[in-house]
N, C-alpha and C positions, 0 to 999 in steps of 0.2 A: 218485318219480323223474321229473325233467324229459325231455323228448324228445331232448336232448342225449346226456344219459347212457344213454338208452335206444338209441339210435343207436350209440355206443361199445361197448357192451356186445355188441351183436349183432355188430358188426364183429370183436369180441374171439372171439366164440364162432363166427363164419364160418371166421376164420383159423385157430381150434384145430381145427376139423374139417378143413380142406383138410390142414393140416401132419399130423395122425394119419393120413389117407389116403394121403398119400404116403409117411409111414413104414410104415404096415401095408402097403400095397400097391405097396412100391419098385419091384419087377421089373417089375409090369406098367405103373406109370408111365414108368418108364424106357424100356419098349418103345414106348409112344405117344410119348416127348420123339423117340426117336430116328426115329421115322416121320414125325414133323410135321416134324423138322429136314429130314430129304431132302425132304421135298414143298416145303420152302421154300426149298431151296438155288436152285433157277433163278431165283427171283424176288429172292433177296439178290444173286445175280449179275446180274441185269438191274437192278437199282438201282444197283449198282456200275459197272457198264456205262454205265449212262445219266449217272453223275455225270460220268463220265470225259468220255464225248460231250458232254456240256453245255460243256465248256470250248470244244471246238471249235464248237460250235453258237453261243456267244456271240458269237465271232468271226467267223464267219461271217454271223450275223445284224446285227451293227453295221457289217460291211462291206456288204452289201446294202440296210440303211437309208438310206445316202447317195445310192441310186440309184433305190429303189422305195418306194413307201408303203401297198402292200397285206399287212397283217401276216401273213394267211394265207398267202398265196403264199410269203412271206419265210420262215416257219416250217417250210413243207414242202420248200422246196429247202434250206434251212440242215440239217434233220435228215438229208435224204438224203445230202447233200454230207458231213457230220458221220459217218454211219455208213460211207459209201465211205472215207474218209481212216482211219478206226478200222480196218476189217478190211484194207485194203491195207498200212498199218503193222505189223499183227500178220502177215501173210502174208509182208510182205519181211522181220520180223526172225527169224522160223521157217525162210525160205528161205535167210537168211544164217547162223544158229546151224547147224541141221542138219548143214550140209554141212561146217563146220568142226570140229563134234565129231567127226563121222567121220573127218575127214582128222587129227583129233589121236591119235584111238584107233588109227589104222590106222600113224602115223608111229611109235607107242609100242610096236605089236605086230611090226613088222617090224625094229624094233633088232637087230643082229647081236650074237651074244657076243663077237667078235673088238673090237667098237667100243667094248664095255662096259670089257673088259679095258684096252684103250688109254687108255679115258678116265682109268680108275683108275691107270695108270700115271702119266698125264700130271698128274692131282692130285697123285700122290704126289712127284713131280720137280719140283713147283712150289714154289718156296722161299716165295712169300708165304702162300700157303694151307699149307703145312707148318709156318710158324711158329706161325700161328693154331691149328693143331691140337694142335700141341705143347705151347703154353701151356694148352690145355684137358685135358692128358694123352691124348691120341688119336695110335695110331699107324695110319694109314690102311692101311701095309703089310701089318698084321695082321688086317684086316678084310675078310674076303669078301663085298665088296658086289655084288659078280657075283650071287651066288646069292640074295641078298637082293632085288636088283632083277629079277630072272628069276622069284621065289615072288610077287613085288608084281604083276608084270606078270601072272601067272598067276591070282592072286586077281582083280585087275581084270578080266580078261576073263572069269573064273566068273561075277563080278558083272554082268557085262554080259550074259551068257547068262541069267542068272535072270532080269532085267530083258526081256529078249526073250523069254523064254518067258511071262512074266506080261502082256506085251503082246499075245502072241499067244492066250492063255487069254480076255485080256478083250476078243477081238474080237466076242464073244457080245454082249456091253453096249452095242456101237457105236450102235445104234438109240434106245437108251435115252439115250445121251449127246447123240445127234443132236435128239430132243425135248426134251430139255432147254434145249439150246444155242437150239433154235427158241423155245421158251417165253420164256427169258430175253431175246432179241431183241425179243419181241413186246411182252413186261411193260416192258422198256426206252423202246420206242418211245412206249407209252402214256404212260409218265411224262414223256417229253420234250415229248409234244403237249400234254399236260393239267396241266404244270409249276404254272402261275399259279394253274390252280383246286386244285390240290392242297394250295399253299400256303395257301391263301383258307382251305381245309377244316381244314388244321391249326390256322391263326389261331382259325377259330370254336370248337374243340376246346377250345383253351387258354383264350378268354375265357369258355367255358361251366364248365369245370372248375378251371381253375387262374388264375383271373383276378387274384388278387394276385403271381403269379409269373410271369405271362405276358411281361412286358419282361425278365424275366432269363432265361428260356429262349431268347427270341428272339435275345438278345444272346450268349448262350453258343453256340448255334446257328450265328451269324455269325462268331464268332472260329473255332470249328472249320473252317468253310467256307473262311475265308480261309487258316487254317494249310494244309489240304489242298491248297489249289487251288495256293498259291504253292510247297508243296515238291513237289507233281507238276511243275509247269512246271520249277522248279530243276532236280530231278534229271534230267529229259529234256535240259536245255540243257548240264548237265555233262556227260553221258555223251557226248553229240555232240562237244563241244570237246574231251574228253579223248581219244575215239577218233581224230579228225583229226587232233589233235597227234601222239599217238603213232604214227600212219601215217605223216606228213612224217618226223619222225625217223627211223623206221626204215628208212624208203626211203633217206634221207641216209646213212645208216650201213650200208646194203646188207646188212640183217638178213634171215634168211629167214622167211616166213610171214609178212609185213608185214602184208596185207590181212586174214588170218585171225585173228592175235592183236589186231589193233585193233580189229574188230568185236566179237570176244569180250570185251576189255576194256571197250567202250563199253556192251554190253550187262549186264554185270557190275555195272559202275560205277552202276546204277541202283539196286541194292541199297546203302544206306548204309554208310558205315564199312570193312565186311567186302568190300565188290563189288570194288573196285578190286583189292586185294589178292589177291583169288581169281583174279582176271583173270592178276594178275602171276605168281602161282604156276603157273598151267596154262602160260601163255605160256613161261615158264621151263622147264618140263619138256619142252615141244614144241621149243624150239630145241635143249635139251640134246641132243636125238636126231641134231643136225647138227654142233655144236661146243661145247664147252666155254667158248671165248673170246666166242662170240657171244652166249652165253647171260649171262655176266658182263655183257657190254656192254649186253645187253638189260636187264637188272636195274638198272644204273646210269641208263641213259637213262629207263625207267620211271620211277625216283624222282625224276629232276629234274622231268620231265615233270608227275609227280603235284604236287610241291612248287611248281611254277611255276603249274598250274593251279589250286590250292587258296589260294594266298596273292597270286596277282595277279589272274588272270583271273575266276574265279568271285566275288569281292568287286566286282568290276568290272561283269559280266555280269548275276549275280544279285543281289549285296548279300546282305545279312542277309534274307533273305525270311521265314526259318523264323523266325527271333529267338530259337532255342534255343542256349544257349552250348555249346561243345565237348564239355565234361565231361560233361552231362546227356545229349548225344546217344549219349555211347557206353553208358552206363548204360541209355537208353531202348531201343537195338538190343538190348542184352543180355537185358534183362527182355521185351522183346516176341519175341526169338526164343525164349526159354525157355518162354514162355506159349501162344505160337501159331505157332511156325516160322516158314516163310519169309513167310506173311502177316502175322504178328506184327511179324516186323522191319521191313516196309514200312510198316505204319501206326503203328509204334511212336514215331517221330520227329515227326510231326505230331500226334499224340493228346498227347504229351508237351510239345510247344510250346504247344498250346492251353492245358493246365493250369498253363503256367510263366508265358503272359503273364496269364491272370484271377489268378493268386495273386498275381504280381508288380504288377498292376493295383489289386487287393484292398488289397495290403498298404500301399502309398505311400497309396491313399485315407486307410485308417484312421491313418497315422502323421499324414497332413494335417489331420484333424479333430482329432488330439489335440493339435497343437500351438496 
């Protein structure tokens, strides 16, 4: 046998031994994998943090390059400003969201039974709503909605109690979380400082081990980088515009909780497709504790603002930055959510957009070659 055949046989034997070992000692291997995964979490979080902060850092570096020429000073200042901006945004969001969530829970908790009964009576006497319910063979007067709502509120508060209990029991791991966060920040800083050298080392590895696939790998990474960056920036812009527009409209209509609901809708809009509608549901439930009429007006106004933002403002301000058709966005979000939860929802769209672009480009190339 020549050396090539010997090498392939050696690879097959090694792969067979590894697969057998994993199957034979699966529990032990699983334990090692879990431990390794836990140890890598701070570094993965640091890499994600570095990627997001790098968007800000590029902006600051381009800004300072016009005035200064010392790259080391520019890099240091840009990193510091980027981290400060990132931390301030996170603190600001938490400072805005947490009080609003407390306000929403409080407003639901202290709904009086008399108000619920009056609300049911108003709904039952409303001709428009009654006609819709009658067409669906629903007689609202024979439905004890008050008891259902009371039971729902009790279940919600019971769940909140369980969450609080879990938070209290998890205080013991506070220091571990702080240490992991510190490691993630330090690792992110290292990546940002040496990002050019890291890219050069990666290129050397590709030249050494995958010389024929080097250009393909680099091109694929560039496509994914562009999709993720455009997606992140577009989602932030869309969320801010939607929140501001909704706040202005709610102020004009004199609806309650204008600032709270606008902030909540703006933050939930960061979640693609389902985010804005989740904010709509929570906001409508919150306004319902004040007035049925105000809730209906809010739903109508939110729908109008959402359609206006999606069809007029979003194409002009952001454009087709991601480049993924709406049908595939829904499919990507559904698959991402089922496979990876909230994290899967966030990354599903840019990943699908990247794969869509690569497949589309390759398809057009092959069709043109066949002509």
